[in-house]
C-alpha positions, 0 to 999 in steps of 0.5 A, spaced: 378 751 711 377 748 704 370 749 700 368 745 694 365 747 688 362 740 685 360 740 678 356 735 675 354 734 667 353 729 661 358 730 655 354 731 649 356 725 644 357 729 638 362 733 641 367 729 645 373 731 641 371 739 642 369 738 649 376 735 651 380 741 648 375 746 651 376 743 658 383 742 658 385 748 655 380 753 657 375 751 662 380 748 667 385 754 667 380 759 667 377 756 673 384 755 677 385 763 675 379 764 679 382 761 685 378 755 685 383 749 684 381 743 680 383 737 684 380 732 678 375 730 674 371 723 675 367 718 671 361 715 675 362 707 673 357 704 678 351 708 681 346 712 678 348 720 678 351 724 673 356 722 668 362 726 670 363 729 676 369 735 677 371 737 684 374 744 685 377 747 691 377 754 694 380 756 700 374 759 703 367 761 702 368 768 701 373 766 695 368 761 692 363 767 692 367 772 689 369 767 683 362 765 682 360 772 682 365 774 676 364 775 669 369 770 668 366 764 671 359 766 667 363 766 661 366 759 662 360 756 664 356 759 658 361 756 654 361 749 657 354 748 656 356 748 648 359 741 650 355 738 655 348 737 658 344 736 665 349 741 668 349 742 676 353 744 682 354 743 689 357 747 694 360 742 700 364 744 707 368 739 711 364 736 717 371 735 720 374 742 722 382 740 721 385 742 715 387 735 713 384 735 706 389 733 700 389 734 693 394 729 691 391 724 686 395 718 684 394 715 677 390 709 679 386 712 684 379 710 684 374 713 689 368 710 693 363 716 695 358 714 700 352 719 701 347 719 706 342 723 711 344 723 718 338 721 722 337 726 728 330 724 731 332 724 738 337 730 741 343 726 742 342 722 735 348 727 731 353 726 737 352 718 737 353 718 729 359 722 730 362 718 735 360 712 731 363 714 724 369 717 727 371 711 732 368 705 728 366 706 721 371 710 718 377 706 721 374 700 718 374 703 711 381 705 712 383 698 715 380 695 708 384 700 704 379 706 703 382 712 705 377 717 708 379 724 704 374 728 708 367 728 710 363 733 707 356 737 708 352 739 702 351 746 703 348 748 697 345 743 692 340 737 692 341 730 694 343 727 701 346 732 705 353 728 707 358 725 703 364 721 705 369 722 700 373 715 700 380 714 696 383 707 694 389 706 691 387 701 685 380 698 683 383 691 686 383 694 693 376 697 693 373 690 690 376 686 695 375 691 701 367 692 699 367 684 699 369 683 706 365 681 712 368 687 716 365 692 711 358 689 710 357 689 718 360 696 718 355 698 713 349 695 716 351 698 723 351 705 719 344 704 716 341 704 723 344 711 724 343 714 717 338 714 711 337 715 704 344 711 703 347 711 696 354 709 694 358 710 687 365 708 684 368 713 680 374 712 676 379 718 673 376 722 667 381 728 668 387 728 672 393 733 673 400 731 669 404 729 675 410 732 671 407 738 670 405 744 674 398 745 676 395 748 670 396 742 666 391 737 665 389 731 661 383 727 659 383 720 661 377 717 658 373 722 653 
């Protein structure tokens, strides 16, 4: 079961060049060596939150806990703070139990992440919510070009407890989908079952080079 460690930060403006060098040559290789693989980094284009979101994945909670307790991780985090501000993390676990999460990201991929809290005032509310998102809401997202990579529960960290990670092949597809009647109607139906709904559009900030091994990454927009 994939477990995510999400990193959130804002780049210190006076240290952009040093930041890019550190992230690519020290931080990512160091994190990867601990068994917490870097999937990608993202800039928040639309939606209020941290400037940068970096997603890393481990095989299970035990592996992640071992990495977070290591001296290597503490040193990497301490060095990172020389280049960024407002650092925070979240630990996410998948709500779906099937091991279907893919770490493959295309060069033009954008993300449409939605977050919310599930309303569970009545006994069957969670069951009804799951039936709705699996049989109606997520199929609509897929139909308009938003691939649901995973539905995550925030195990440790602030904010709404559910994250729907959506990936889209390019920004044109995303904008067209968000403007569709199907999406607007589906979102209104979703909001009868959840609260504290927010959404964010993300563009690539850090990506793995397609022609190299997983240890080679590039800063896209620093």
